[in-house]
Structures are given as C-alpha cells and as structure tokens.
C-alpha positions as a Markdown table, in Angstrom:
| # | Residue | x | y | z |
|---|---|---|---|---|
| 1 | Unk | 0.0 | 0.0 | 0.0 |
| 2 | Unk | 1.4 | 3.4 | -1.0 |
| 3 | Unk | 1.4 | 6.3 | 1.4 |
| 4 | Unk | -1.1 | 8.2 | -0.8 |
| 5 | Unk | -3.7 | 5.3 | -0.7 |
| 6 | Unk | -3.1 | 4.9 | 3.0 |
| 7 | Unk | -3.5 | 8.6 | 3.7 |
| 8 | Unk | -6.7 | 8.9 | 1.7 |
| 9 | Unk | -8.3 | 6.0 | 3.6 |
| 10 | Unk | -7.1 | 6.8 | 7.1 |
| 11 | Unk | -8.2 | 10.4 | 7.7 |
| 12 | Unk | -11.1 | 12.8 | 7.3 |
| 13 | Unk | -10.9 | 16.5 | 6.7 |
| 14 | Unk | -13.3 | 18.8 | 8.5 |
| 15 | Unk | -13.0 | 22.6 | 7.9 |
| 16 | Unk | -9.5 | 22.1 | 6.6 |
| 17 | Unk | -8.3 | 20.2 | 9.7 |
| 18 | Unk | -7.1 | 16.6 | 9.3 |
| 19 | Unk | -8.4 | 14.0 | 11.8 |
| 20 | Unk | -6.9 | 10.5 | 11.8 |
| 21 | Unk | -9.3 | 7.6 | 12.0 |
| 22 | Unk | -8.2 | 5.0 | 14.6 |
| 23 | Unk | -8.2 | 1.4 | 13.4 |
| 24 | Unk | -9.3 | -1.0 | 16.1 |
| 25 | Unk | -9.3 | -4.8 | 16.2 |
| 26 | Unk | -11.9 | -6.4 | 18.5 |
| 27 | Unk | -11.6 | -10.2 | 19.2 |
| 28 | Unk | -14.3 | -11.7 | 21.4 |
| 29 | Unk | -16.3 | -14.8 | 21.3 |
| 30 | Unk | -19.7 | -13.1 | 22.0 |
| 31 | Unk | -21.1 | -11.0 | 19.2 |
| 32 | Unk | -23.1 | -8.9 | 21.6 |
| 33 | Unk | -19.9 | -7.7 | 23.2 |
| 34 | Unk | -18.3 | -7.0 | 19.8 |
| 35 | Unk | -21.4 | -5.0 | 18.8 |
| 36 | Unk | -21.4 | -3.0 | 22.0 |
| 37 | Unk | -17.7 | -2.1 | 21.6 |
| 38 | Unk | -18.3 | -1.2 | 17.9 |
| 39 | Unk | -21.2 | 1.1 | 18.9 |
| 40 | Unk | -19.1 | 2.8 | 21.5 |
| 41 | Unk | -16.3 | 3.4 | 19.0 |
| 42 | Unk | -18.6 | 4.5 | 16.3 |
| 43 | Unk | -16.4 | 7.1 | 14.6 |
| 44 | Unk | -13.4 | 4.7 | 14.4 |
| 45 | Unk | -12.8 | 1.8 | 12.0 |
| 46 | Unk | -13.5 | -1.4 | 13.9 |
| 47 | Unk | -12.8 | -4.9 | 12.7 |
| 48 | Unk | -14.3 | -7.8 | 14.7 |
| 49 | Unk | -13.5 | -11.5 | 14.9 |
| 50 | Unk | -14.9 | -14.4 | 16.9 |
| 51 | Unk | -11.8 | -16.4 | 17.6 |
| 52 | Unk | -8.2 | -15.8 | 18.5 |
| 53 | Unk | -6.7 | -17.4 | 15.3 |
| 54 | Unk | -8.6 | -15.1 | 13.0 |
| 55 | Unk | -7.7 | -12.1 | 15.2 |
| 56 | Unk | -4.1 | -13.1 | 15.2 |
| 57 | Unk | -4.0 | -13.4 | 11.4 |
| 58 | Unk | -5.6 | -10.0 | 11.0 |
| 59 | Unk | -3.1 | -8.5 | 13.4 |
| 60 | Unk | -0.2 | -10.0 | 11.5 |
| 61 | Unk | -1.5 | -8.8 | 8.1 |
| 62 | Unk | -2.6 | -5.3 | 9.0 |
| 63 | Unk | -1.5 | -2.5 | 11.4 |
| 64 | Unk | -4.0 | -1.6 | 14.1 |
| 65 | Unk | -3.9 | 1.3 | 16.5 |
| 66 | Unk | -5.6 | -0.6 | 19.3 |
| 67 | Unk | -6.3 | -4.3 | 19.8 |
| 68 | Unk | -9.0 | -5.4 | 22.3 |
| 69 | Unk | -9.4 | -9.2 | 22.9 |
| 70 | Unk | -11.0 | -11.5 | 25.4 |
| 71 | Unk | -8.9 | -13.9 | 27.4 |
| 72 | Unk | -10.8 | -17.1 | 26.8 |
| 73 | Unk | -11.0 | -17.2 | 23.1 |
| 74 | Unk | -11.6 | -20.3 | 21.0 |
| 75 | Unk | -8.7 | -21.9 | 19.0 |
| 76 | Unk | -6.0 | -19.4 | 20.3 |
| 77 | Unk | -6.5 | -17.7 | 23.7 |
| 78 | Unk | -6.1 | -14.0 | 24.2 |
| 79 | Unk | -2.8 | -14.5 | 26.1 |
| 80 | Unk | -1.3 | -16.7 | 23.3 |
| 81 | Unk | -2.5 | -14.1 | 20.7 |
| 82 | Unk | -0.8 | -11.3 | 22.6 |
| 83 | Unk | 2.4 | -13.2 | 22.9 |
| 84 | Unk | 2.4 | -14.0 | 19.1 |
| 85 | Unk | 1.7 | -10.4 | 18.2 |
| 86 | Unk | 4.6 | -9.1 | 20.3 |
| 87 | Unk | 7.1 | -11.6 | 18.9 |
C-alpha cells in the first residue's frame, strides 16, 4: 500500500483540519460484546473476529492502533494471541 492510498483512507478532513481515523481490532467470542464495543467506538474503523486465530492473522496482516481481545477465546487464547503479536 502506498502512502497516498493509506493517507486517503485513514483520515477525514473537516473545515481544513485533518483527523486520523483510529483502526481497532476487537476479538471476542460473544457477538453482543463485539457490537457493544463497535457502537461505543462509532467514529473509528472497527474490525471484529470471533476467535483468536482469525484475530491473530488479522493483526499480523494489518496494522491496528488498538487491539481489544478477550482472554478465553476459542482456538487461540487471548494470552497466546498477545504473545504471538509481540514476537
């Protein structure tokens, strides 16, 4: 991805001021929790996944500003996911 394409998709301009859009990854087994977090972070770009393996793959492929995950995720736990992302 070039800087120009990244810049045009990750900001909004209001009255000549540039505001960056936060990119958030939410990984939780309950869809109600995912939806609640997504509603609270309405102005940000939020991507959601149901299990740790899908969340881990998304975190490895894309850059997120914030990652929120549950601890007791199916397939890969939240702790294993955090360790894998850091290494």
